[in-house]
C-alpha positions as CSV (number, residue, x, y, z in Angstrom):
1,M,0.7,-16.2,1.4
2,G,1.6,-17.7,-1.9
3,F,3.1,-20.9,-0.7
4,T,2.1,-24.0,1.3
5,A,2.1,-24.2,5.1
6,G,5.4,-25.1,6.7
7,G,7.8,-23.4,4.4
8,G,10.1,-20.5,5.3
9,G,7.8,-17.8,3.9
10,D,4.8,-19.3,5.7
11,T,6.7,-19.5,9.0
12,T,7.6,-15.8,8.7
13,A,4.0,-14.9,7.9
14,R,2.7,-16.8,10.9
15,M,5.3,-15.3,13.2
16,V,4.4,-11.8,12.0
17,A,0.7,-12.5,12.1
18,R,0.9,-13.7,15.7
19,K,2.7,-10.6,16.9
20,L,0.5,-8.3,15.0
21,S,-2.6,-10.0,16.6
22,E,-1.1,-9.4,20.0
23,H,-0.4,-5.7,19.1
24,L,-3.8,-5.1,17.6
25,G,-5.9,-7.1,19.9
26,Q,-7.7,-8.8,17.0
27,P,-7.0,-11.9,14.9
28,V,-4.6,-11.7,11.9
29,V,-5.2,-14.8,9.8
30,V,-2.7,-16.3,7.4
31,E,-4.4,-17.8,4.3
32,N,-2.2,-20.1,2.1
33,R,-3.0,-19.8,-1.6
34,A,-0.2,-21.9,-3.1
35,G,0.5,-22.3,-6.8
36,A,2.2,-20.8,-9.8
37,S,5.2,-19.8,-7.8
38,G,3.1,-17.5,-5.7
39,A,1.3,-15.8,-8.6
40,I,-2.2,-17.0,-7.5
41,A,-1.9,-15.3,-4.1
42,N,-0.3,-12.3,-5.7
43,E,-3.2,-11.8,-8.1
44,L,-5.7,-12.3,-5.3
45,V,-4.2,-9.6,-3.2
46,A,-3.7,-7.3,-6.1
47,T,-7.5,-7.4,-6.8
48,S,-8.6,-7.1,-3.2
49,P,-10.2,-4.0,-1.7
50,A,-7.7,-1.3,-0.9
51,D,-8.7,-1.0,2.7
52,G,-5.6,-2.3,4.5
53,Y,-7.3,-5.5,5.7
54,T,-5.7,-7.8,3.0
55,L,-1.9,-8.0,2.9
56,L,0.6,-10.2,1.1
57,M,3.7,-11.8,2.5
58,V,5.8,-11.6,-0.6
59,T,9.1,-13.4,-1.1
60,A,12.1,-12.9,-3.4
61,T,10.5,-15.4,-5.8
62,A,7.9,-12.7,-6.8
63,T,10.6,-10.5,-8.4
64,I,12.0,-13.5,-10.3
65,V,8.5,-14.4,-11.6
66,S,8.0,-10.8,-12.6
67,A,11.2,-10.8,-14.6
68,L,10.7,-14.2,-16.1
69,R,7.1,-14.2,-17.1
70,A,6.0,-11.9,-19.9
71,R,2.3,-12.2,-19.1
72,L,1.1,-11.9,-15.5
73,P,-2.4,-10.9,-14.4
74,Y,-0.8,-8.2,-12.2
75,D,2.2,-5.9,-12.2
76,L,4.3,-6.2,-9.0
77,E,5.3,-2.6,-9.0
78,R,2.1,-1.0,-10.3
79,D,-0.6,-3.1,-8.5
80,F,0.8,-3.2,-5.0
81,A,1.7,-0.7,-2.3
82,P,4.9,-1.7,-0.5
83,V,4.6,-1.7,3.3
84,S,7.9,-3.0,4.6
85,L,10.6,-5.5,4.1
86,V,10.5,-7.9,7.0
87,V,13.5,-10.3,7.0
88,S,16.4,-11.4,4.8
89,G,19.1,-13.9,4.9
90,P,22.0,-15.1,2.7
91,F,22.7,-18.4,1.1
92,V,26.0,-20.1,1.7
93,L,28.4,-21.2,-1.0
94,V,29.6,-24.7,-0.2
95,V,32.0,-26.9,-2.1
96,H,32.7,-30.6,-2.0
97,P,36.0,-31.4,-0.2
98,S,37.5,-32.6,-3.4
99,V,37.4,-29.1,-4.9
100,P,40.8,-27.7,-4.0
101,V,39.7,-24.3,-2.8
102,R,39.2,-22.7,0.6
103,S,38.1,-19.2,-0.4
104,A,36.0,-17.5,-3.1
105,K,39.1,-16.0,-4.6
106,E,40.6,-19.4,-5.0
107,L,37.4,-20.7,-6.5
108,I,37.3,-17.9,-9.0
109,A,41.0,-18.5,-10.0
110,L,40.3,-22.2,-10.4
111,A,37.2,-21.6,-12.5
112,R,39.1,-19.2,-14.7
113,S,41.8,-21.7,-15.3
114,Q,39.3,-24.5,-16.2
115,P,36.4,-22.8,-18.1
116,G,33.3,-25.0,-18.1
117,K,34.7,-27.8,-15.9
118,L,33.2,-26.9,-12.6
119,N,29.5,-27.0,-11.9
120,Y,27.0,-25.8,-9.3
121,G,23.6,-27.2,-8.2
122,S,20.5,-25.1,-7.6
123,T,16.9,-25.6,-6.5
124,G,15.7,-25.4,-10.1
125,V,15.8,-23.3,-13.2
126,G,14.9,-19.7,-12.5
127,T,15.1,-20.0,-8.7
128,S,17.1,-17.7,-6.3
129,T,19.9,-20.2,-6.1
130,H,20.1,-20.6,-9.8
131,L,20.5,-16.8,-10.1
132,A,23.0,-16.7,-7.3
133,G,25.2,-18.9,-9.4
134,E,24.7,-16.9,-12.5
135,L,25.5,-13.7,-10.6
136,L,28.8,-15.3,-9.6
137,N,29.4,-16.3,-13.3
138,L,28.6,-12.8,-14.5
139,M,30.6,-10.8,-11.9
140,A,33.6,-13.2,-11.8
141,R,33.7,-13.7,-15.5
142,V,33.7,-17.4,-15.2
143,N,31.7,-20.3,-16.6
144,I,30.5,-22.6,-13.8
145,I,27.9,-24.9,-15.3
146,H,24.4,-24.9,-13.8
147,V,22.8,-28.3,-12.7
148,P,19.2,-27.9,-11.5
149,Y,17.7,-30.1,-8.8
150,K,14.2,-30.4,-7.4
151,G,14.9,-28.7,-4.1
152,S,17.4,-27.3,-1.6
153,A,17.9,-30.6,0.1
154,D,18.6,-32.5,-3.1
155,A,21.2,-30.0,-4.2
156,A,22.9,-30.0,-0.8
157,V,23.0,-33.8,-0.6
158,A,24.4,-33.9,-4.2
159,T,27.2,-31.6,-3.2
160,A,27.9,-33.6,-0.1
161,A,28.0,-36.8,-2.2
162,G,30.4,-35.2,-4.8
163,E,27.9,-35.5,-7.6
164,I,28.4,-31.7,-8.1
165,D,31.1,-29.4,-7.1
166,M,29.2,-26.7,-5.2
167,S,25.8,-25.3,-4.4
168,F,24.1,-22.5,-2.6
169,P,21.9,-23.9,0.3
170,S,20.3,-21.9,3.0
171,I,22.4,-21.7,6.2
172,T,20.1,-23.9,8.2
173,A,20.1,-26.6,5.4
174,A,23.9,-26.5,5.2
175,L,24.7,-26.6,8.9
176,P,24.3,-30.3,9.6
177,L,26.4,-31.3,6.6
178,L,29.0,-28.6,7.4
179,Q,29.3,-30.0,10.9
180,A,29.6,-33.5,9.6
181,G,32.4,-32.4,7.3
182,K,30.5,-33.4,4.1
183,F,31.3,-30.1,2.4
184,R,33.1,-26.8,3.1
185,A,31.6,-23.3,3.3
186,I,33.7,-20.7,1.5
187,A,31.4,-17.6,1.4
188,V,27.9,-16.3,2.2
189,T,26.0,-14.4,-0.5
190,G,24.9,-11.3,1.4
191,T,26.7,-8.1,1.9
192,K,27.9,-9.0,5.4
193,R,28.8,-12.1,7.4
194,A,26.0,-14.3,8.8
195,S,25.5,-14.6,12.6
196,L,25.3,-18.4,12.4
197,L,28.6,-18.5,10.3
198,P,30.6,-15.6,11.7
199,L,33.9,-16.9,10.4
200,I,32.7,-17.3,6.8
201,P,33.3,-14.1,4.7
202,A,30.7,-12.6,2.4
203,L,31.4,-12.8,-1.3
204,N,31.7,-9.1,-1.6
205,E,34.7,-9.2,0.7
206,S,36.2,-12.1,-1.1
207,G,36.9,-10.7,-4.5
208,L,33.4,-9.8,-5.7
209,P,32.6,-6.3,-4.3
210,G,28.9,-5.6,-4.8
211,Y,27.8,-9.2,-4.9
212,D,24.5,-9.4,-3.0
213,R,22.0,-12.3,-3.4
214,V,19.8,-13.1,-0.5
215,T,16.4,-14.6,0.2
216,W,13.9,-12.1,1.6
217,R,10.3,-11.6,2.7
218,G,8.2,-8.5,2.9
219,V,4.6,-7.2,3.2
220,L,2.6,-5.6,0.3
221,A,-0.9,-4.2,0.3
222,P,-3.1,-3.7,-2.8
223,A,-2.4,-0.5,-4.7
224,G,-4.6,2.4,-3.6
225,V,-4.5,1.8,0.1
226,P,-4.3,5.3,1.7
227,K,-0.9,6.5,2.6
228,N,-1.9,7.0,6.3
229,I,-2.9,3.3,6.5
230,I,0.3,2.2,4.9
231,A,2.3,4.3,7.3
232,R,0.4,2.8,10.3
233,L,1.0,-0.7,9.0
234,N,4.7,0.0,8.5
235,E,4.9,1.4,12.0
236,M,3.3,-1.7,13.5
237,I,5.5,-4.1,11.5
238,R,8.7,-2.4,12.4
239,K,7.6,-2.4,16.1
240,V,6.9,-6.1,16.2
241,I,9.8,-7.2,14.1
242,N,12.6,-5.3,15.8
243,T,12.4,-7.1,19.1
244,A,14.8,-9.4,20.8
245,E,12.3,-12.3,20.6
246,M,11.8,-11.9,16.9
247,R,15.5,-11.4,16.2
248,A,16.2,-14.7,18.1
249,S,13.5,-16.5,16.2
250,F,14.7,-15.3,12.8
251,G,18.3,-16.0,13.8
252,R,17.6,-19.7,14.3
253,E,16.4,-19.8,10.7
254,G,19.6,-18.1,9.4
255,M,17.7,-14.8,8.9
256,E,17.7,-11.3,10.3
257,P,15.1,-8.6,10.7
258,H,15.3,-6.2,7.7
259,T,12.6,-3.6,8.0
260,S,12.3,-0.6,5.8
261,T,10.2,2.4,4.8
262,P,7.6,1.8,2.1
263,E,9.7,3.9,-0.3
264,E,12.8,1.9,0.5
265,F,10.9,-1.4,-0.1
266,A,9.6,-0.1,-3.5
267,A,13.1,0.8,-4.6
268,Y,14.4,-2.6,-3.4
269,I,11.7,-4.4,-5.4
270,H,12.6,-2.4,-8.5
271,R,16.3,-3.2,-8.2
272,E,15.5,-6.9,-7.6
273,I,13.4,-7.1,-10.8
274,A,16.1,-5.3,-12.8
275,Q,18.9,-7.6,-11.5
276,N,16.8,-10.7,-12.1
277,A,16.0,-9.6,-15.7
278,K,19.7,-9.1,-16.3
279,L,20.6,-12.5,-14.9
280,I,17.8,-14.3,-16.8
281,K,19.1,-12.8,-20.1
282,F,22.7,-13.6,-19.2
283,A,21.7,-17.2,-18.4
284,G,19.9,-17.5,-21.7
285,M,16.5,-18.2,-20.2
286,K,13.5,-17.0,-22.1
287,A,10.4,-15.2,-20.7
288,L,7.5,-17.6,-20.4
């Protein structure tokens, strides 16, 4: 796991490890190797024996890093064997009450009428929420200015305080401030509505068909793991993830089980890297 204990990816890894341990009858240990936006852990797994005993809980960040960094000690598509997607969940587009819109269509119309006047906060340059805003700019043909913050809480609080016009927090980060009336939710960023916000439409049903920007987690193995072992791992992960208990646990985090075949996950990673590269170029960021 390429991030510190206690974060969303780590929580998912530990939930999956616990259920796999029960299923296998032997320990499945989560090892945190934080640093370099997950690249340290990614390299460690990429160079591990291809025996199926070392796996990586990968997050959406890995596909951004692959698109943004010209030199990495591994290739996300070449040096790993996809096992399965595990879970995914949208961000929620929230606006300060002073912004006179109640839908994404109204926001787009306002942004087109006032180019460069509105702004949005993110969790930092080159993060998922930064690219969520750039995808909105690209697809809607608007110019909403990016304002980076150090983390999700900072951007959400800044939106609630009116320092910025809008941001893309996770649903769980947004809920307390939504319930307190500090900002207004106008859309979620996945292809469908979220179970925790069933009345809030997805952006792709609000004037931006095809918009899809979610956070996700999945399992990779080192390249070269035999296909029969990958198939067995995939079967076990699908079995432990698609249960009422896990669905409820993920649901409390604003996420949903999202398992796949290895081939589907490989295609998903390829699409994510391609979209990220396009958005990075659109935003004027340079590969590191």
